[in-house]
A tleap script that builds the chain and sets N, CA, C and O, in Angstrom:
source leaprc.protein.ff14SB
mol = sequence {
  NMET LYS SER GLN ASN ILE SER HIE LYS GLN
  ARG GLU ASP VAL LYS TYR PRO GLN THR PRO
  ASP LYS PHE TRP GLU VAL ALA LEU ARG ALA
  ALA SER GLN ASN LEU SER VAL LEU LEU LYS
  ALA SER ILE GLY CYS THR TYR THR VAL VAL
  LYS LYS LYS LYS ASN ARG ALA SER SER ILE
  LEU ILE CYS GLN LYS SER ASP CYS TRP LEU
  GLN GLY GLY LYS GLU VAL TYR GLN ARG LEU
  GLU GLN GLU LEU ARG ASP ARG GLY TRP SER
  ASP ARG ILE GLN ILE GLN LYS THR GLY CYS
  GLN LYS LEU CYS HIE GLN ALA PRO ASN LEU
  MET ILE MET PRO ASN LYS ASP ARG HIE ARG
  TYR VAL LYS PRO SER GLN VAL GLU SER ILE
  LEU ASN ARG TYR PHE CSER
}
set mol.1.N position { -5.475 25.786 13.336 }
set mol.1.CA position { -5.143 24.628 12.524 }
set mol.1.C position { -4.699 25.114 11.146 }
set mol.1.O position { -5.370 25.954 10.546 }
set mol.2.N position { -3.594 24.604 10.643 }
set mol.2.CA position { -3.093 24.986 9.333 }
set mol.2.C position { -3.936 24.322 8.253 }
set mol.2.O position { -4.336 23.166 8.392 }
set mol.3.N position { -4.202 25.049 7.186 }
set mol.3.CA position { -4.910 24.439 6.070 }
set mol.3.C position { -3.888 23.795 5.140 }
set mol.3.O position { -2.762 24.274 5.006 }
set mol.4.N position { -4.292 22.719 4.508 }
set mol.4.CA position { -3.395 22.003 3.605 }
set mol.4.C position { -3.554 22.553 2.199 }
set mol.4.O position { -4.640 22.979 1.806 }
set mol.5.N position { -2.468 22.542 1.448 }
set mol.5.CA position { -2.539 22.909 0.043 }
set mol.5.C position { -2.988 21.679 -0.736 }
set mol.5.O position { -2.243 20.709 -0.876 }
set mol.6.N position { -4.193 21.734 -1.230 }
set mol.6.CA position { -4.759 20.616 -1.976 }
set mol.6.C position { -5.149 21.152 -3.345 }
set mol.6.O position { -5.850 22.159 -3.441 }
set mol.7.N position { -4.705 20.494 -4.392 }
set mol.7.CA position { -5.018 20.971 -5.732 }
set mol.7.C position { -6.516 20.863 -5.999 }
set mol.7.O position { -7.217 20.074 -5.365 }
set mol.8.N position { -6.988 21.659 -6.936 }
set mol.8.CA position { -8.411 21.681 -7.268 }
set mol.8.C position { -8.919 20.303 -7.699 }
set mol.8.O position { -10.057 19.938 -7.403 }
set mol.9.N position { -8.084 19.549 -8.391 }
set mol.9.CA position { -8.478 18.224 -8.858 }
set mol.9.C position { -8.613 17.225 -7.710 }
set mol.9.O position { -9.297 16.212 -7.853 }
set mol.10.N position { -7.974 17.497 -6.581 }
set mol.10.CA position { -7.986 16.574 -5.465 }
set mol.10.C position { -9.085 16.876 -4.459 }
set mol.10.O position { -9.233 16.129 -3.492 }
set mol.11.N position { -9.857 17.930 -4.642 }
set mol.11.CA position { -10.839 18.264 -3.632 }
set mol.11.C position { -12.191 18.588 -4.234 }
set mol.11.O position { -12.309 18.965 -5.400 }
set mol.12.N position { -13.174 18.434 -3.424 }
set mol.12.CA position { -14.529 18.748 -3.834 }
set mol.12.C position { -15.257 19.209 -2.573 }
set mol.12.O position { -15.404 18.436 -1.626 }
set mol.13.N position { -15.709 20.456 -2.553 }
set mol.13.CA position { -16.428 20.977 -1.394 }
set mol.13.C position { -17.915 20.691 -1.577 }
set mol.13.O position { -18.489 20.975 -2.628 }
set mol.14.N position { -18.520 20.132 -0.552 }
set mol.14.CA position { -19.933 19.784 -0.602 }
set mol.14.C position { -20.587 20.340 0.655 }
set mol.14.O position { -20.105 20.092 1.760 }
set mol.15.N position { -21.682 21.090 0.504 }
set mol.15.CA position { -22.369 21.649 1.669 }
set mol.15.C position { -23.532 20.747 2.050 }
set mol.15.O position { -24.340 20.360 1.207 }
set mol.16.N position { -23.600 20.420 3.334 }
set mol.16.CA position { -24.670 19.598 3.882 }
set mol.16.C position { -25.188 20.254 5.152 }
set mol.16.O position { -24.497 21.085 5.744 }
set mol.17.N position { -26.378 19.898 5.575 }
set mol.17.CA position { -26.846 20.397 6.872 }
set mol.17.C position { -25.886 19.958 7.969 }
set mol.17.O position { -25.254 18.907 7.865 }
set mol.18.N position { -25.780 20.744 8.993 }
set mol.18.CA position { -24.811 20.497 10.054 }
set mol.18.C position { -25.364 19.459 11.033 }
set mol.18.O position { -25.843 19.807 12.112 }
set mol.19.N position { -25.292 18.186 10.646 }
set mol.19.CA position { -25.735 17.118 11.542 }
set mol.19.C position { -24.669 16.041 11.577 }
set mol.19.O position { -24.042 15.767 10.554 }
set mol.20.N position { -24.449 15.425 12.726 }
set mol.20.CA position { -23.460 14.358 12.818 }
set mol.20.C position { -23.795 13.164 11.923 }
set mol.20.O position { -22.900 12.542 11.352 }
set mol.21.N position { -25.081 12.849 11.805 }
set mol.21.CA position { -25.472 11.712 10.962 }
set mol.21.C position { -25.062 11.923 9.516 }
set mol.21.O position { -24.565 11.006 8.863 }
set mol.22.N position { -25.269 13.120 9.025 }
set mol.22.CA position { -24.917 13.420 7.637 }
set mol.22.C position { -23.403 13.355 7.433 }
set mol.22.O position { -22.923 12.869 6.409 }
set mol.23.N position { -22.652 13.857 8.434 }
set mol.23.CA position { -21.200 13.793 8.331 }
set mol.23.C position { -20.737 12.342 8.204 }
set mol.23.O position { -19.924 12.028 7.335 }
set mol.24.N position { -21.241 11.467 9.052 }
set mol.24.CA position { -20.817 10.063 9.013 }
set mol.24.C position { -21.256 9.385 7.728 }
set mol.24.O position { -20.558 8.510 7.216 }
set mol.25.N position { -22.397 9.776 7.209 }
set mol.25.CA position { -22.841 9.223 5.924 }
set mol.25.C position { -21.850 9.591 4.825 }
set mol.25.O position { -21.467 8.750 4.011 }
set mol.26.N position { -21.441 10.854 4.813 }
set mol.26.CA position { -20.466 11.314 3.823 }
set mol.26.C position { -19.120 10.629 4.042 }
set mol.26.O position { -18.477 10.206 3.082 }
set mol.27.N position { -18.691 10.518 5.297 }
set mol.27.CA position { -17.399 9.903 5.597 }
set mol.27.C position { -17.368 8.436 5.179 }
set mol.27.O position { -16.374 7.981 4.612 }
set mol.28.N position { -18.434 7.692 5.447 }
set mol.28.CA position { -18.474 6.271 5.062 }
set mol.28.C position { -18.493 6.107 3.547 }
set mol.28.O position { -17.825 5.228 3.003 }
set mol.29.N position { -19.258 6.954 2.871 }
set mol.29.CA position { -19.306 6.877 1.410 }
set mol.29.C position { -17.937 7.201 0.818 }
set mol.29.O position { -17.494 6.555 -0.132 }
set mol.30.N position { -17.275 8.196 1.382 }
set mol.30.CA position { -15.939 8.580 0.905 }
set mol.30.C position { -14.933 7.463 1.146 }
set mol.30.O position { -14.114 7.168 0.275 }
set mol.31.N position { -14.987 6.842 2.314 }
set mol.31.CA position { -14.046 5.760 2.628 }
set mol.31.C position { -14.217 4.595 1.674 }
set mol.31.O position { -13.234 3.954 1.305 }
set mol.32.N position { -15.436 4.311 1.271 }
set mol.32.CA position { -15.661 3.199 0.338 }
set mol.32.C position { -15.089 3.502 -1.042 }
set mol.32.O position { -14.875 2.584 -1.834 }
set mol.33.N position { -14.840 4.762 -1.336 }
set mol.33.CA position { -14.273 5.163 -2.626 }
set mol.33.C position { -12.826 5.621 -2.488 }
set mol.33.O position { -12.305 6.322 -3.355 }
set mol.34.N position { -12.173 5.218 -1.385 }
set mol.34.CA position { -10.782 5.579 -1.109 }
set mol.34.C position { -10.582 7.092 -1.069 }
set mol.34.O position { -9.600 7.613 -1.598 }
set mol.35.N position { -11.534 7.795 -0.430 }
set mol.35.CA position { -11.441 9.231 -0.239 }
set mol.35.C position { -11.445 9.515 1.248 }
set mol.35.O position { -11.850 8.662 2.038 }
set mol.36.N position { -11.004 10.689 1.643 }
set mol.36.CA position { -11.113 11.075 3.042 }
set mol.36.C position { -11.937 12.354 3.117 }
set mol.36.O position { -12.070 13.080 2.132 }
set mol.37.N position { -12.483 12.616 4.287 }
set mol.37.CA position { -13.335 13.784 4.461 }
set mol.37.C position { -12.746 14.666 5.546 }
set mol.37.O position { -12.474 14.204 6.654 }
set mol.38.N position { -12.552 15.927 5.225 }
set mol.38.CA position { -12.085 16.905 6.196 }
set mol.38.C position { -13.267 17.799 6.542 }
set mol.38.O position { -13.965 18.278 5.648 }
set mol.39.N position { -13.490 18.022 7.794 }
set mol.39.CA position { -14.602 18.847 8.244 }
set mol.39.C position { -14.101 20.260 8.503 }
set mol.39.O position { -13.187 20.461 9.302 }
set mol.40.N position { -14.687 21.224 7.840 }
set mol.40.CA position { -14.341 22.619 8.073 }
set mol.40.C position { -15.361 23.176 9.060 }
set mol.40.O position { -16.570 23.054 8.857 }
set mol.41.N position { -14.870 23.775 10.108 }
set mol.41.CA position { -15.764 24.381 11.095 }
set mol.41.C position { -16.242 25.719 10.549 }
set mol.41.O position { -15.514 26.712 10.578 }
set mol.42.N position { -17.445 25.732 10.063 }
set mol.42.CA position { -18.009 26.970 9.546 }
set mol.42.C position { -19.529 26.859 9.586 }
set mol.42.O position { -20.084 25.769 9.730 }
set mol.43.N position { -20.167 27.967 9.461 }
set mol.43.CA position { -21.625 27.966 9.430 }
set mol.43.C position { -22.052 27.308 8.123 }
set mol.43.O position { -21.525 27.622 7.056 }
set mol.44.N position { -22.997 26.409 8.217 }
set mol.44.CA position { -23.428 25.672 7.034 }
set mol.44.C position { -22.660 24.387 6.871 }
set mol.44.O position { -23.053 23.528 6.082 }
set mol.45.N position { -21.587 24.237 7.589 }
set mol.45.CA position { -20.791 23.014 7.634 }
set mol.45.C position { -20.388 22.519 6.244 }
set mol.45.O position { -21.167 21.838 5.577 }
set mol.46.N position { -19.207 22.850 5.820 }
set mol.46.CA position { -18.684 22.398 4.531 }
set mol.46.C position { -17.783 21.199 4.749 }
set mol.46.O position { -16.888 21.234 5.594 }
set mol.47.N position { -18.010 20.159 4.004 }
set mol.47.CA position { -17.171 18.967 4.052 }
set mol.47.C position { -16.281 18.992 2.832 }
set mol.47.O position { -16.764 19.181 1.715 }
set mol.48.N position { -15.001 18.805 3.025 }
set mol.48.CA position { -14.075 18.736 1.908 }
set mol.48.C position { -13.717 17.276 1.683 }
set mol.48.O position { -13.164 16.620 2.567 }
set mol.49.N position { -14.030 16.778 0.513 }
set mol.49.CA position { -13.721 15.398 0.163 }
set mol.49.C position { -12.395 15.413 -0.584 }
set mol.49.O position { -12.270 16.060 -1.624 }
set mol.50.N position { -11.405 14.699 -0.054 }
set mol.50.CA position { -10.051 14.709 -0.598 }
set mol.50.C position { -9.726 13.337 -1.149 }
set mol.50.O position { -9.891 12.327 -0.464 }
set mol.51.N position { -9.268 13.303 -2.381 }
set mol.51.CA position { -8.851 12.041 -2.983 }
set mol.51.C position { -7.521 11.632 -2.378 }
set mol.51.O position { -6.555 12.393 -2.411 }
set mol.52.N position { -7.474 10.420 -1.822 }
set mol.52.CA position { -6.222 9.920 -1.253 }
set mol.52.C position { -5.448 9.191 -2.328 }
set mol.52.O position { -6.026 8.586 -3.232 }
set mol.53.N position { -4.146 9.256 -2.221 }
set mol.53.CA position { -3.312 8.464 -3.116 }
set mol.53.C position { -3.452 7.009 -2.730 }
set mol.53.O position { -3.673 6.676 -1.566 }
set mol.54.N position { -3.321 6.144 -3.726 }
set mol.54.CA position { -3.389 4.714 -3.462 }
set mol.54.C position { -2.337 4.333 -2.431 }
set mol.54.O position { -1.191 4.776 -2.500 }
set mol.55.N position { -2.739 3.512 -1.483 }
set mol.55.CA position { -1.789 3.057 -0.471 }
set mol.55.C position { -0.846 2.046 -1.127 }
set mol.55.O position { -1.212 0.896 -1.366 }
set mol.56.N position { 0.323 2.484 -1.398 }
set mol.56.CA position { 1.296 1.637 -2.080 }
set mol.56.C position { 2.311 1.093 -1.084 }
set mol.56.O position { 2.781 1.811 -0.201 }
set mol.57.N position { 2.631 -0.146 -1.234 }
set mol.57.CA position { 3.680 -0.727 -0.404 }
set mol.57.C position { 4.999 -0.102 -0.836 }
set mol.57.O position { 5.203 0.181 -2.017 }
set mol.58.N position { 5.876 0.107 0.109 }
set mol.58.CA position { 7.123 0.772 -0.229 }
set mol.58.C position { 8.317 -0.170 -0.221 }
set mol.58.O position { 9.384 0.174 -0.729 }
set mol.59.N position { 8.145 -1.353 0.350 }
set mol.59.CA position { 9.275 -2.277 0.344 }
set mol.59.C position { 8.794 -3.728 0.407 }
set mol.59.O position { 7.679 -4.033 0.830 }
set mol.60.N position { 9.683 -4.591 -0.031 }
set mol.60.CA position { 9.445 -6.031 0.003 }
set mol.60.C position { 10.554 -6.626 0.856 }
set mol.60.O position { 11.736 -6.473 0.549 }
set mol.61.N position { 10.166 -7.304 1.924 }
set mol.61.CA position { 11.141 -7.935 2.811 }
set mol.61.C position { 11.235 -9.403 2.447 }
set mol.61.O position { 10.227 -10.110 2.440 }
set mol.62.N position { 12.427 -9.863 2.148 }
set mol.62.CA position { 12.616 -11.263 1.779 }
set mol.62.C position { 13.654 -11.899 2.705 }
set mol.62.O position { 14.732 -11.351 2.934 }
set mol.63.N position { 13.298 -13.058 3.224 }
set mol.63.CA position { 14.189 -13.759 4.146 }
set mol.63.C position { 15.411 -14.272 3.390 }
set mol.63.O position { 15.289 -14.854 2.312 }
set mol.64.N position { 16.587 -14.050 3.967 }
set mol.64.CA position { 17.826 -14.509 3.334 }
set mol.64.C position { 18.526 -15.595 4.151 }
set mol.64.O position { 19.669 -15.950 3.861 }
set mol.65.N position { 17.853 -16.117 5.157 }
set mol.65.CA position { 18.466 -17.185 5.958 }
set mol.65.C position { 18.521 -18.475 5.140 }
set mol.65.O position { 17.865 -18.593 4.105 }
set mol.66.N position { 19.298 -19.424 5.607 }
set mol.66.CA position { 19.623 -20.600 4.798 }
set mol.66.C position { 18.419 -21.392 4.303 }
set mol.66.O position { 18.395 -21.778 3.135 }
set mol.67.N position { 17.419 -21.649 5.145 }
set mol.67.CA position { 16.271 -22.433 4.678 }
set mol.67.C position { 15.563 -21.751 3.511 }
set mol.67.O position { 15.284 -22.382 2.492 }
set mol.68.N position { 15.277 -20.474 3.664 }
set mol.68.CA position { 14.587 -19.743 2.592 }
set mol.68.C position { 15.466 -19.614 1.347 }
set mol.68.O position { 15.008 -19.823 0.223 }
set mol.69.N position { 16.732 -19.267 1.567 }
set mol.69.CA position { 17.637 -19.018 0.442 }
set mol.69.C position { 17.871 -20.289 -0.367 }
set mol.69.O position { 17.877 -20.256 -1.598 }
set mol.70.N position { 18.063 -21.414 0.331 }
set mol.70.CA position { 18.337 -22.672 -0.363 }
set mol.70.C position { 17.093 -23.283 -1.002 }
set mol.70.O position { 17.204 -24.083 -1.931 }
set mol.71.N position { 15.921 -22.916 -0.516 }
set mol.71.CA position { 14.687 -23.461 -1.079 }
set mol.71.C position { 14.074 -22.554 -2.147 }
set mol.71.O position { 12.884 -22.658 -2.444 }
set mol.72.N position { 14.881 -21.673 -2.720 }
set mol.72.CA position { 14.434 -20.850 -3.846 }
set mol.72.C position { 14.380 -19.366 -3.569 }
set mol.72.O position { 14.048 -18.589 -4.465 }
set mol.73.N position { 14.698 -18.945 -2.354 }
set mol.73.CA position { 14.653 -17.532 -2.021 }
set mol.73.C position { 15.600 -16.691 -2.850 }
set mol.73.O position { 15.282 -15.553 -3.199 }
set mol.74.N position { 16.756 -17.239 -3.167 }
set mol.74.CA position { 17.732 -16.498 -3.967 }
set mol.74.C position { 17.180 -16.226 -5.363 }
set mol.74.O position { 17.339 -15.127 -5.894 }
set mol.75.N position { 16.532 -17.227 -5.958 }
set mol.75.CA position { 15.942 -17.062 -7.287 }
set mol.75.C position { 14.775 -16.064 -7.247 }
set mol.75.O position { 14.599 -15.270 -8.171 }
set mol.76.N position { 13.981 -16.113 -6.169 }
set mol.76.CA position { 12.867 -15.162 -6.013 }
set mol.76.C position { 13.425 -13.746 -5.906 }
set mol.76.O position { 12.907 -12.827 -6.538 }
set mol.77.N position { 14.473 -13.566 -5.113 }
set mol.77.CA position { 15.114 -12.269 -4.958 }
set mol.77.C position { 15.614 -11.740 -6.304 }
set mol.77.O position { 15.384 -10.579 -6.643 }
set mol.78.N position { 16.294 -12.589 -7.062 }
set mol.78.CA position { 16.807 -12.182 -8.369 }
set mol.78.C position { 15.679 -11.813 -9.322 }
set mol.78.O position { 15.794 -10.850 -10.081 }
set mol.79.N position { 14.593 -12.573 -9.286 }
set mol.79.CA position { 13.438 -12.294 -10.153 }
set mol.79.C position { 12.777 -10.972 -9.742 }
set mol.79.O position { 12.369 -10.191 -10.602 }
set mol.80.N position { 12.670 -10.720 -8.430 }
set mol.80.CA position { 12.119 -9.447 -7.958 }
set mol.80.C position { 12.954 -8.279 -8.468 }
set mol.80.O position { 12.415 -7.304 -8.991 }
set mol.81.N position { 14.265 -8.381 -8.315 }
set mol.81.CA position { 15.153 -7.316 -8.798 }
set mol.81.C position { 14.972 -7.074 -10.291 }
set mol.81.O position { 14.884 -5.931 -10.738 }
set mol.82.N position { 14.917 -8.170 -11.064 }
set mol.82.CA position { 14.774 -8.068 -12.516 }
set mol.82.C position { 13.441 -7.422 -12.900 }
set mol.82.O position { 13.403 -6.534 -13.752 }
set mol.83.N position { 12.349 -7.867 -12.272 }
set mol.83.CA position { 11.015 -7.321 -12.583 }
set mol.83.C position { 10.934 -5.831 -12.235 }
set mol.83.O position { 10.395 -5.044 -13.013 }
set mol.84.N position { 11.464 -5.444 -11.075 }
set mol.84.CA position { 11.430 -4.033 -10.683 }
set mol.84.C position { 12.251 -3.183 -11.649 }
set mol.84.O position { 11.852 -2.073 -12.002 }
set mol.85.N position { 13.391 -3.703 -12.070 }
set mol.85.CA position { 14.230 -2.994 -13.033 }
set mol.85.C position { 13.494 -2.861 -14.367 }
set mol.85.O position { 13.466 -1.779 -14.954 }
set mol.86.N position { 12.898 -3.955 -14.848 }
set mol.86.CA position { 12.201 -3.942 -16.135 }
set mol.86.C position { 11.014 -2.976 -16.145 }
set mol.86.O position { 10.732 -2.342 -17.162 }
set mol.87.N position { 10.329 -2.869 -15.020 }
set mol.87.CA position { 9.158 -2.001 -14.922 }
set mol.87.C position { 9.515 -0.564 -14.560 }
set mol.87.O position { 8.649 0.311 -14.577 }
set mol.88.N position { 10.779 -0.313 -14.234 }
set mol.88.CA position { 11.203 1.028 -13.851 }
set mol.88.C position { 10.763 1.420 -12.443 }
set mol.88.O position { 10.600 2.605 -12.153 }
set mol.89.N position { 10.572 0.444 -11.578 }
set mol.89.CA position { 10.080 0.688 -10.219 }
set mol.89.C position { 11.189 0.603 -9.178 }
set mol.89.O position { 10.910 0.715 -7.985 }
set mol.90.N position { 12.416 0.410 -9.587 }
set mol.90.CA position { 13.522 0.237 -8.636 }
set mol.90.C position { 13.682 1.422 -7.698 }
set mol.90.O position { 14.125 1.258 -6.561 }
set mol.91.N position { 13.325 2.620 -8.166 }
set mol.91.CA position { 13.505 3.811 -7.336 }
set mol.91.C position { 12.407 3.985 -6.292 }
set mol.91.O position { 12.632 4.663 -5.289 }
set mol.92.N position { 11.226 3.397 -6.490 }
set mol.92.CA position { 10.138 3.589 -5.528 }
set mol.92.C position { 9.833 2.372 -4.672 }
set mol.92.O position { 9.111 2.493 -3.682 }
set mol.93.N position { 10.354 1.214 -5.016 }
set mol.93.CA position { 10.130 -0.002 -4.232 }
set mol.93.C position { 11.485 -0.608 -3.896 }
set mol.93.O position { 12.297 -0.876 -4.782 }
set mol.94.N position { 11.716 -0.817 -2.614 }
set mol.94.CA position { 12.982 -1.402 -2.177 }
set mol.94.C position { 12.785 -2.865 -1.843 }
set mol.94.O position { 11.740 -3.264 -1.329 }
set mol.95.N position { 13.795 -3.655 -2.141 }
set mol.95.CA position { 13.821 -5.049 -1.697 }
set mol.95.C position { 14.832 -5.101 -0.564 }
set mol.95.O position { 15.989 -4.714 -0.731 }
set mol.96.N position { 14.387 -5.582 0.588 }
set mol.96.CA position { 15.278 -5.662 1.740 }
set mol.96.C position { 15.426 -7.115 2.165 }
set mol.96.O position { 14.440 -7.814 2.396 }
set mol.97.N position { 16.664 -7.553 2.262 }
set mol.97.CA position { 16.936 -8.893 2.771 }
set mol.97.C position { 16.832 -8.846 4.290 }
set mol.97.O position { 17.370 -7.942 4.929 }
set mol.98.N position { 16.140 -9.819 4.859 }
set mol.98.CA position { 15.957 -9.837 6.308 }
set mol.98.C position { 16.539 -11.104 6.914 }
set mol.98.O position { 16.967 -12.023 6.215 }
set mol.99.N position { 16.536 -11.115 8.239 }
set mol.99.CA position { 16.864 -12.329 8.958 }
set mol.99.C position { 15.652 -13.251 8.931 }
set mol.99.O position { 14.717 -13.045 8.157 }
set mol.100.N position { 15.680 -14.248 9.766 }
set mol.100.CA position { 14.626 -15.254 9.793 }
set mol.100.C position { 13.261 -14.623 10.096 }
set mol.100.O position { 13.131 -13.811 11.012 }
set mol.101.N position { 12.264 -15.003 9.325 }
set mol.101.CA position { 10.893 -14.548 9.541 }
set mol.101.C position { 10.079 -15.586 10.317 }
set mol.101.O position { 8.857 -15.475 10.417 }
set mol.102.N position { 10.756 -16.584 10.857 }
set mol.102.CA position { 10.170 -17.610 11.736 }
set mol.102.C position { 9.137 -18.501 11.037 }
set mol.102.O position { 8.226 -19.027 11.676 }
set mol.103.N position { 9.288 -18.662 9.737 }
set mol.103.CA position { 8.402 -19.556 8.984 }
set mol.103.C position { 9.248 -20.453 8.078 }
set mol.103.O position { 8.913 -20.665 6.912 }
set mol.104.N position { 10.339 -20.973 8.623 }
set mol.104.CA position { 11.303 -21.739 7.844 }
set mol.104.C position { 10.668 -22.936 7.132 }
set mol.104.O position { 11.067 -23.288 6.022 }
set mol.105.N position { 9.698 -23.544 7.763 }
set mol.105.CA position { 9.053 -24.722 7.174 }
set mol.105.C position { 8.161 -24.360 5.979 }
set mol.105.O position { 7.656 -25.249 5.293 }
set mol.106.N position { 7.966 -23.049 5.727 }
set mol.106.CA position { 7.158 -22.597 4.591 }
set mol.106.C position { 7.994 -21.738 3.637 }
set mol.106.O position { 7.477 -20.837 2.976 }
set mol.107.N position { 9.270 -22.032 3.581 }
set mol.107.CA position { 10.212 -21.235 2.796 }
set mol.107.C position { 10.006 -21.428 1.298 }
set mol.107.O position { 9.514 -22.467 0.857 }
set mol.108.N position { 10.389 -20.410 0.517 }
set mol.108.CA position { 10.866 -19.080 0.867 }
set mol.108.C position { 9.717 -18.135 1.233 }
set mol.108.O position { 8.584 -18.299 0.780 }
set mol.109.N position { 10.044 -17.144 2.067 }
set mol.109.CA position { 9.064 -16.207 2.603 }
set mol.109.C position { 9.399 -14.778 2.222 }
set mol.109.O position { 10.566 -14.400 2.118 }
set mol.110.N position { 8.344 -13.987 2.016 }
set mol.110.CA position { 8.537 -12.557 1.844 }
set mol.110.C position { 7.345 -11.819 2.437 }
set mol.110.O position { 6.269 -12.390 2.614 }
set mol.111.N position { 7.554 -10.542 2.740 }
set mol.111.CA position { 6.513 -9.706 3.314 }
set mol.111.C position { 6.456 -8.393 2.546 }
set mol.111.O position { 7.489 -7.797 2.242 }
set mol.112.N position { 5.238 -7.946 2.232 }
set mol.112.CA position { 5.023 -6.683 1.541 }
set mol.112.C position { 4.714 -5.626 2.597 }
set mol.112.O position { 3.802 -5.797 3.406 }
set mol.113.N position { 5.472 -4.541 2.586 }
set mol.113.CA position { 5.284 -3.453 3.557 }
set mol.113.C position { 4.714 -2.233 2.857 }
set mol.113.O position { 5.053 -2.018 1.694 }
set mol.114.N position { 3.888 -1.432 3.469 }
set mol.114.CA position { 3.549 -1.420 4.881 }
set mol.114.C position { 2.353 -2.303 5.235 }
set mol.114.O position { 1.945 -2.331 6.396 }
set mol.115.N position { 1.785 -3.021 4.276 }
set mol.115.CA position { 0.607 -3.859 4.539 }
set mol.115.C position { 0.885 -5.012 5.498 }
set mol.115.O position { -0.021 -5.497 6.175 }
set mol.116.N position { 2.137 -5.445 5.552 }
set mol.116.CA position { 2.558 -6.601 6.335 }
set mol.116.C position { 1.896 -7.897 5.849 }
set mol.116.O position { 1.626 -8.805 6.635 }
set mol.117.N position { 1.645 -7.960 4.545 }
set mol.117.CA position { 1.102 -9.183 3.955 }
set mol.117.C position { 2.237 -10.169 3.736 }
set mol.117.O position { 3.249 -9.844 3.115 }
set mol.118.N position { 2.058 -11.374 4.254 }
set mol.118.CA position { 3.084 -12.419 4.138 }
set mol.118.C position { 2.764 -13.347 2.972 }
set mol.118.O position { 1.606 -13.663 2.699 }
set mol.119.N position { 3.811 -13.764 2.307 }
set mol.119.CA position { 3.690 -14.753 1.237 }
set mol.119.C position { 4.664 -15.876 1.543 }
set mol.119.O position { 5.841 -15.639 1.815 }
set mol.120.N position { 4.157 -17.112 1.493 }
set mol.120.CA position { 4.962 -18.294 1.817 }
set mol.120.C position { 5.062 -19.191 0.590 }
set mol.120.O position { 4.242 -19.107 -0.324 }
set mol.121.N position { 6.058 -20.035 0.582 }
set mol.121.CA position { 6.292 -20.965 -0.530 }
set mol.121.C position { 6.362 -20.213 -1.865 }
set mol.121.O position { 5.860 -20.710 -2.873 }
set mol.122.N position { 6.965 -19.045 -1.887 }
set mol.122.CA position { 7.004 -18.210 -3.089 }
set mol.122.C position { 7.927 -18.828 -4.129 }
set mol.122.O position { 9.042 -19.256 -3.830 }
set mol.123.N position { 7.427 -18.860 -5.354 }
set mol.123.CA position { 8.218 -19.349 -6.490 }
set mol.123.C position { 8.531 -18.161 -7.399 }
set mol.123.O position { 7.760 -17.203 -7.448 }
set mol.124.N position { 9.644 -18.214 -8.114 }
set mol.124.CA position { 9.979 -17.108 -9.021 }
set mol.124.C position { 8.860 -16.800 -10.025 }
set mol.124.O position { 8.685 -15.651 -10.428 }
set mol.125.N position { 8.115 -17.816 -10.420 }
set mol.125.CA position { 7.025 -17.605 -11.380 }
set mol.125.C position { 5.870 -16.795 -10.792 }
set mol.125.O position { 5.030 -16.291 -11.538 }
set mol.126.N position { 5.815 -16.663 -9.452 }
set mol.126.CA position { 4.743 -15.918 -8.794 }
set mol.126.C position { 5.078 -14.439 -8.604 }
set mol.126.O position { 4.203 -13.649 -8.248 }
set mol.127.N position { 6.304 -14.066 -8.832 }
set mol.127.CA position { 6.761 -12.696 -8.578 }
set mol.127.C position { 5.945 -11.684 -9.370 }
set mol.127.O position { 5.533 -10.663 -8.818 }
set mol.128.N position { 5.704 -11.942 -10.643 }
set mol.128.CA position { 4.965 -11.000 -11.485 }
set mol.128.C position { 3.559 -10.757 -10.936 }
set mol.128.O position { 3.115 -9.611 -10.871 }
set mol.129.N position { 2.860 -11.810 -10.544 }
set mol.129.CA position { 1.496 -11.630 -10.030 }
set mol.129.C position { 1.492 -10.914 -8.678 }
set mol.129.O position { 0.577 -10.139 -8.399 }
set mol.130.N position { 2.493 -11.161 -7.839 }
set mol.130.CA position { 2.589 -10.463 -6.557 }
set mol.130.C position { 2.808 -8.969 -6.796 }
set mol.130.O position { 2.159 -8.141 -6.157 }
set mol.131.N position { 3.704 -8.621 -7.696 }
set mol.131.CA position { 3.950 -7.210 -8.002 }
set mol.131.C position { 2.706 -6.548 -8.587 }
set mol.131.O position { 2.388 -5.412 -8.236 }
set mol.132.N position { 2.007 -7.240 -9.467 }
set mol.132.CA position { 0.782 -6.695 -10.046 }
set mol.132.C position { -0.276 -6.440 -8.978 }
set mol.132.O position { -0.980 -5.431 -9.019 }
set mol.133.N position { -0.380 -7.347 -8.037 }
set mol.133.CA position { -1.394 -7.242 -6.981 }
set mol.133.C position { -1.193 -6.000 -6.112 }
set mol.133.O position { -2.162 -5.333 -5.749 }
set mol.134.N position { 0.058 -5.688 -5.779 }
set mol.134.CA position { 0.313 -4.585 -4.848 }
set mol.134.C position { 0.715 -3.271 -5.499 }
set mol.134.O position { 0.516 -2.210 -4.908 }
set mol.135.N position { 1.268 -3.315 -6.684 }
set mol.135.CA position { 1.868 -2.097 -7.228 }
set mol.135.C position { 1.282 -1.622 -8.538 }
set mol.135.O position { 1.660 -0.543 -8.995 }
set mol.136.N position { 0.396 -2.344 -9.162 }
set mol.136.CA position { -0.176 -1.908 -10.448 }
set mol.136.C position { -1.390 -1.049 -10.255 }
set mol.136.O position { -1.991 -0.601 -11.231 }
savepdb mol mol.pdb
quit
């Protein structure tokens, strides 16, 4: 198995007795703090706790079909573009126009990826809070 290059700031080696119960205790505690645990097969059993990067959504899918677009989707799209530009996030977050998301009666609709969180009845005034929730 290849070892990963992990910077000193991203890792912390902790020695525990070699028991499955202790491993799961460490793994659960790490998961609650957004960390992961790598098990090194060695005598004395060393657990490497690795800080994970925040799971960031990489794109916003917005419906561009007529119901969504005419009920404010175009304004939401423009506000998203403006906010991303103002915050300097245009290079790391993409806005993708999609076909129908099958929720026309709750237009306009958008989805945050990779979480697949759906937002319905989105108003341009809500764009800032949505961006803060997922990307700040």
